[in-house]
C-alpha positions in Angstrom: 16.8 45.6 1.1 18.3 45.1 4.5 14.9 44.4 6.0 14.2 41.8 3.3 17.5 40.0 4.1 16.7 40.1 7.8 13.2 38.7 7.2 14.8 35.9 5.1 17.1 34.9 7.9 14.3 35.0 10.4 12.1 32.7 8.3 15.0 30.4 7.5 15.7 30.0 11.2 12.0 29.4 12.0 11.6 26.7 9.4 14.9 25.1 10.4 13.8 24.9 14.0 10.4 23.5 13.0 12.0 20.9 10.8 14.0 19.6 13.7 10.8 19.0 15.6 10.1 15.9 13.6 8.2 12.7 14.4 10.1 9.8 16.0 7.5 7.1 16.9 4.3 7.0 14.8 1.2 4.8 14.3 -0.1 4.9 10.7 -3.2 3.5 8.9 -3.4 3.5 5.1 -6.6 2.7 3.2 -6.6 2.4 -0.5 -8.1 0.9 -3.7 -6.0 -2.0 -5.2 -6.2 -1.6 -9.0 -5.3 -4.8 -10.9 -2.6 -4.3 -13.6 -0.3 -6.2 -16.0 -2.1 -9.6 -16.3 -5.0 -9.2 -18.8 -7.2 -11.9 -17.0 -6.5 -10.3 -13.6 -7.4 -6.8 -14.9 -10.3 -8.2 -16.9 -12.3 -10.1 -14.3 -11.3 -8.7 -10.9 -12.5 -5.4 -9.5 -11.1 -3.3 -6.6 -12.5 -3.4 -3.1 -10.1 -2.3 -0.4 -6.5 -2.4 0.8 -5.7 -1.7 4.5 -2.3 -1.3 6.1 -1.9 -0.4 9.8 1.8 -0.1 10.9 4.2 1.3 13.4 7.1 3.4 12.2 10.3 4.6 13.9 12.2 7.5 12.3 15.8 8.5 12.8 17.0 12.1 12.7 18.7 11.3 9.4 15.1 10.9 7.9 15.6 7.1 7.5 12.6 5.3 8.9 11.7 1.7 9.6 8.2 0.2 10.0 6.4 -3.0 10.7 2.8 -3.8 10.1 0.0 -5.9 8.7 -1.8 -5.7 5.4 -5.2 -6.9 4.1 -6.4 -6.7 0.6 -9.7 -7.7 -1.1 -10.6 -7.9 -4.8 -13.9 -9.3 -6.0 -14.9 -11.1 -9.2 -16.8 -8.8 -11.6 -19.9 -10.8 -12.5 -20.4 -8.7 -15.6 -16.9 -9.5 -17.0 -16.5 -13.2 -16.2 -17.2 -15.5 -19.2 -20.8 -16.6 -19.4 -19.8 -20.2 -19.8 -18.4 -20.3 -16.3 -20.2 -17.7 -14.1 -18.0 -18.1 -11.1 -18.7 -15.9 -8.0 -16.4 -14.8 -5.2 -13.1 -13.0 -4.8 -9.6 -12.9 -3.5 -8.5 -12.1 0.1 -4.9 -11.5 1.0 -3.5 -11.0 4.5 0.1 -10.8 5.7 2.9 -8.9 7.5 5.5 -6.5 6.2 8.6 -4.6 7.0 9.0 -1.0 5.6 12.2 1.0 4.9 11.7 4.6 3.8 13.0 8.1 3.7 10.6 10.5 5.4 11.6 14.1 4.7 9.9 17.1 6.4 10.2 20.1 4.0 8.6 22.4 6.5 6.4 22.2 9.6 3.3 21.1 7.6 4.5 19.2 4.5 6.5 16.1 4.2 7.1 13.2 1.8 7.7 9.5 2.6 9.3 7.3 -0.1 9.9 3.7 0.7 9.5 0.0 0.1 7.4 -2.6 2.0 8.7 -6.2 2.0 5.8 -8.5 2.8 4.8 -12.1 3.3 1.2 -12.9 2.5 -1.4 -15.7 2.5 -3.8 -15.4 -0.4 -7.3 -17.0 -0.4 -9.3 -17.6 -3.6 -12.8 -17.9 -2.2 -15.2 -18.9 -5.0 -18.3 -21.1 -5.3 -16.4 -23.2 -7.9 -13.5 -23.8 -5.4 -16.0 -24.7 -2.7 -17.6 -27.3 -5.1 -14.3 -28.8 -6.3 -12.1 -28.6 -3.1 -14.6 -27.9 -0.4 -12.7 -24.8 0.6 -10.8 -21.8 -0.8 -7.6 -22.3 -2.8 -4.6 -20.7 -1.0 -1.1 -19.7 -2.0 1.7 -18.1 0.1 3.7 -15.3 -1.5 6.3 -12.7 -1.0 5.6 -9.1 -2.0 7.6 -6.0 -2.8 5.7 -2.7 -2.7 7.3 0.7 -3.5 5.3 3.5 -1.8 5.1 7.3 -2.0 3.2 9.4 0.5 2.5 13.1 0.5 2.0 14.2 4.1 0.1 17.2 5.5 0.3 17.8 9.2 -2.9 19.0 11.0 -1.4 19.6 14.4 1.5 18.4 16.6 0.2 14.9 16.9 -1.8 14.3 13.7 -1.3 14.2 9.9 -3.0 12.9 6.8 -1.4 11.6 3.6 -2.2 10.8 0.0 -0.5 7.5 -1.0 0.5 5.8 -4.2 1.9 2.3 -4.2 2.7 -0.6 -6.6 2.5 -4.1 -5.1 4.2 -7.0 -6.8 3.4 -10.6 -5.5 5.3 -13.7 -6.7 2.4 -15.8 -7.7 0.6 -16.0 -11.0 -3.2 -15.3 -11.5 -5.1 -17.6 -13.8 -8.7 -18.9 -14.3 -7.7 -22.1 -12.4 -7.2 -20.0 -9.2 -10.9 -19.3 -9.3 -11.8 -23.0 -10.0 -12.5 -22.4 -13.7 -11.8 -25.2 -16.2 -11.1 -23.1 -19.2 -8.9 -20.1 -20.0 -12.0 -17.9 -20.3 -11.0 -16.7 -23.7 -7.7 -15.2 -22.5 -4.2 -16.0 -23.7 -2.5 -18.4 -21.2 0.9 -17.0 -22.0 -0.2 -13.7 -20.5 -1.0 -15.3 -17.1 2.2 -13.8 -15.6 4.2 -15.3 -12.7 3.8 -12.0 -10.8 0.4 -10.6 -9.7 0.5 -6.8 -9.6 -1.7 -4.0 -8.2 -1.4 -0.2 -8.2 -2.8 1.1 -5.0 -4.2 4.7 -4.5 -5.4 5.9 -1.2 -5.2 8.0 1.9 -3.6 7.6 5.3 -3.7 8.8 8.9 -0.7 9.2 11.2 -0.6 9.7 15.0 2.7 11.0 16.4 3.7 9.6 19.8 7.0 11.6 20.2 9.2 13.9 18.3 12.9 14.6 18.0 14.0 17.5 20.2 15.6 20.5 18.5 19.4 20.7 18.8 21.2 23.7 20.1 
């Protein structure tokens, strides 16, 4: 019994020391699939392509972290789901910047979680053949976004880790057939064209650690 207690204190001290060697400056890249949700038209005719978010993050010893980065997202019109009467082609591109506030907790030397929120400003481009014909260019709209995020982090070595990420992006613009240059509602209920365009994002990330907090005495 005495040996078990001694081993317990040894392991407790070991993991406590390891936990103090935590990342301070990091460069992160997250790549995911943006899945349209909420708006029936948005879900019905748009298909996922990619969402990419590279960013720098600074972490305090209290586990509070702050990040700044850029974001790019692309969704494409599904030609098999668009109404036959208006076979529009193209997609939506979104690019912008964001600030991130999160709580990055290291549970041991290999596993950590990162729960936070990204506050972004984006420019959204609706590039379709119909918009090219009507306006001679893509329709655009500026928007603010709020994106809660959750990351499950697994460290590979002292300078590298990978993560599985889940996020939910909410943008303050509505999505309707007119955004694509369509003249009708495409058989969808206009009352369901919400004022907020939303995507669930599932993906993976890579982190490079530049420096770590030193252990305290």
